[in-house]
N, C-alpha and C positions, 0 to 999 in steps of 0.2 A: 933106207927108202921107206920102210914101214913107219919109222918115227916121223919122217917128213910128212907122210900121208896123214898121220894122226894129228900133227901140228896144224896142217892145212885144214883138216876137218874141224878142229877146235876153233881156228881163226874165222872160218866161214860161218860157223854157228854163232859167232859173236855179233854178226852184222844185224843192225836193227831192222833194216828193210822197210822203213815207213816213208821214204821219199816219194813225192808224187807231183805231177803237173797236170794241167787240164788240157784235154784235146779240144778240137773245134766243136765237138758235139756237147762238151761239158761246160764251155764258157757261156756266160749269161748273154742273152740277146742273139741278134743275128738271124732272125726268122725271115725277114723280107729282103728281096733283091735290092741292092743299093741304087741301081739304075737299070733301065730296060736293056735287054740283050743287044739290040741293034739300033743304030741311028744316032748314037751319042758321040761316036769317035773315040770313046775311051775303051780300055781293055774290058772284056766281059767279066762280070763279077756276080757271084751267086749269093754271097754272104759277107758281111763285114767282120765276121769272126774267122775268116780264112787265115791259115798260118802265115800268109804273105803280108797280111795287114797288121798294123799296130793294134794291140789289144786283141789279137786273134789267138787261136789255140797253138799249142806246141806240137810239132810234127811227131817226132819219135822220142818224146821226153821220158824220164824215168817213171815207173809205176810201182806201187807196193808189191813185194814178192817175198816168198819164203825161200831161204837158201839152206838146203840140207845136203851135206856131203856124206854119202853112205860109206861105212867102213865095216867089213865083216867082223863078227864077234871075236873069232880066233885071231885075226890080224890085230884087233884092238888090244887083246890080252897080251900078245907078243910085244906090241909097242910099249 
């Protein structure tokens, strides 16, 4: 079990963690309402960078993160 924990810790520390996508606030453009709120007969829209639109942001895409798996010193020595 300790050896397994140590192997897991090592594998997790090898991850690069630089993957990234743009959210709707990070995508270029999309400041103006595409059409008015009422009276057009179309669905209401506030920005053409909404995740539902082509060219819009990604909803819950990957973001850069540090992955560290802690292992106690004595456990690590034993492993």
